[in-house]
C-alpha positions in Angstrom: -12.8 -125.8 -14.0 -14.0 -125.9 -18.0 -13.7 -128.3 -19.7 -12.8 -126.5 -23.1 -8.9 -127.8 -24.5 -8.2 -125.2 -27.0 -4.6 -125.1 -27.5 -4.0 -121.6 -29.2 -2.6 -118.1 -27.1 -5.5 -116.6 -27.8 -8.2 -118.8 -26.2 -8.6 -120.8 -22.4 -5.6 -122.7 -21.4 -5.7 -126.6 -21.6 -7.2 -128.2 -18.6 -5.4 -130.8 -17.2 -6.8 -134.0 -18.2 -5.2 -136.3 -15.8 -3.8 -136.6 -11.9 -2.0 -133.9 -10.5 1.2 -135.7 -8.6 1.6 -135.3 -5.9 5.1 -133.3 -4.4 4.7 -135.8 -1.1 4.9 -139.3 -3.0 7.3 -140.5 -5.7 9.1 -138.6 -7.8 7.8 -138.4 -11.1 8.5 -139.9 -14.1 10.5 -138.0 -17.0 7.2 -138.0 -18.9 4.9 -136.6 -16.0 4.8 -132.8 -15.7 6.5 -131.1 -12.9 3.8 -130.5 -10.0 5.4 -126.7 -9.5 3.8 -126.4 -13.8 0.5 -128.3 -12.9 -2.1 -126.0 -11.8 -3.5 -125.8 -8.3 -7.0 -127.1 -7.9 -9.9 -125.3 -8.5 -7.7 -122.7 -10.9 -10.2 -121.9 -13.7 -8.7 -121.9 -17.3 -9.7 -117.9 -17.2 -6.9 -117.7 -14.6 -4.8 -119.3 -16.5 -4.9 -117.7 -19.3 -5.1 -114.3 -17.8 -1.8 -115.5 -15.5 0.0 -116.3 -19.0 -1.0 -113.0 -20.4 0.4 -111.3 -17.4 3.6 -113.6 -17.8 4.1 -112.3 -21.1 4.0 -109.1 -20.4 6.4 -109.1 -17.4 8.5 -111.7 -20.2 8.9 -108.4 -23.0 9.4 -106.3 -20.1 12.0 -108.5 -19.1 13.7 -108.1 -23.0 12.9 -104.2 -22.5 15.2 -103.6 -19.2 18.1 -106.2 -21.9 18.2 -103.4 -24.1 18.0 -100.7 -21.7 21.3 -102.9 -20.4 22.4 -103.2 -23.4 21.9 -99.1 -24.2 24.2 -98.0 -21.2 27.4 -100.7 -22.0 27.2 -99.5 -25.8 26.4 -95.6 -24.5 29.4 -96.0 -22.2 31.7 -97.7 -24.5 31.2 -95.1 -26.9 32.0 -92.4 -24.8 34.9 -94.7 -24.1 35.8 -94.4 -27.6 35.4 -91.0 -27.6 38.2 -90.3 -25.0 40.3 -92.6 -26.8 39.4 -90.1 -30.3 39.9 -87.1 -28.3 43.6 -88.5 -27.8 44.1 -88.8 -31.4 43.0 -85.9 -32.9 44.9 -84.1 -29.9 48.4 -85.9 -31.2 47.2 -85.1 -34.5 48.0 -81.5 -33.9 43.4 -81.1 -33.9 43.9 -79.8 -30.4 40.6 -77.1 -30.8 39.0 -80.4 -32.0 39.8 -82.6 -29.0 39.4 -79.7 -26.5 35.7 -79.2 -27.9 34.8 -83.4 -28.1 35.6 -83.3 -24.5 33.8 -80.2 -23.2 31.2 -81.1 -25.6 30.1 -84.6 -25.2 32.7 -86.7 -23.8 31.1 -87.4 -20.4 28.1 -85.7 -20.6 24.3 -86.5 -19.3 22.5 -89.3 -21.3 19.8 -86.9 -20.9 19.0 -84.4 -19.0 20.5 -84.7 -15.4 20.9 -88.5 -15.8 23.7 -90.7 -17.3 23.1 -94.5 -18.2 23.5 -95.9 -15.2 20.7 -93.9 -13.1 18.5 -94.4 -16.6 18.6 -98.2 -15.4 18.7 -97.8 -12.0 15.2 -95.7 -12.5 14.0 -98.1 -14.6 15.3 -101.1 -12.3 14.0 -99.5 -9.1 10.1 -98.3 -10.2 8.5 -99.9 -13.4 10.2 -102.8 -13.7 10.3 -103.8 -9.6 6.4 -102.9 -9.8 5.6 -105.1 -12.9 7.8 -108.0 -11.4 6.1 -107.7 -8.0 2.6 -108.0 -9.1 3.1 -110.9 -11.6 4.6 -112.4 -8.6 1.6 -111.3 -6.2 -1.1 -112.7 -8.8 0.7 -116.1 -9.1 1.0 -116.2 -5.2 -3.0 -115.5 -4.8 -3.9 -117.2 -7.4 -2.2 -119.6 -8.2 -0.4 -121.2 -5.1 2.6 -119.1 -6.5 3.3 -121.9 -9.4 4.8 -120.3 -12.4 4.2 -120.8 -16.7 0.9 -123.0 -15.8 -0.1 -121.8 -19.5 3.2 -122.5 -20.7 3.0 -126.3 -19.6 -0.1 -126.9 -20.0 0.1 -125.9 -23.8 4.1 -128.7 -23.4 1.5 -130.6 -22.2 -0.5 -130.8 -25.3 1.8 -130.0 -28.1 4.8 -133.1 -27.2 4.3 -136.9 -27.8 4.2 -138.7 -25.2 6.8 -140.9 -24.5 9.2 -140.7 -27.3 12.8 -138.9 -27.0 12.9 -135.2 -27.2 9.7 -134.6 -25.4 10.2 -135.3 -21.7 8.0 -133.7 -19.9 11.2 -132.6 -16.9 14.8 -133.1 -17.7 
């Protein structure tokens, strides 16, 4: 384990300076880090940094997934509004336009052969599931399954120990 204690996200994650609280012992104080967010013995700065970057990548993929769900919802809401517009066009005497809107636009696929729910399902079952499973596998193999070690160590270095609103845990 390195003695480097850089605090930037570009360099190695800071090493733990204190003893790792035991999960078998007494409950940690609110100023002690959560044992699930402490580096297991033998885990290097390089591993913590790599897992931090992996976690960062997964967070971006999660964000993209949320945007995809937003696309799904907005497309569906738009299609329903177009259905109402077709009814209103028909009531306004624009039968031909209402028919064309219903025939050409309403209910059509968002992309070839797929409505948005199918796009979401393909993303969830393919790319998203693979990325999420790989991130979990790497954590399991390299850090006893512990999550956010990089961020937890950054928190320990950036917070004011013992000060209100700077507690390690709730």
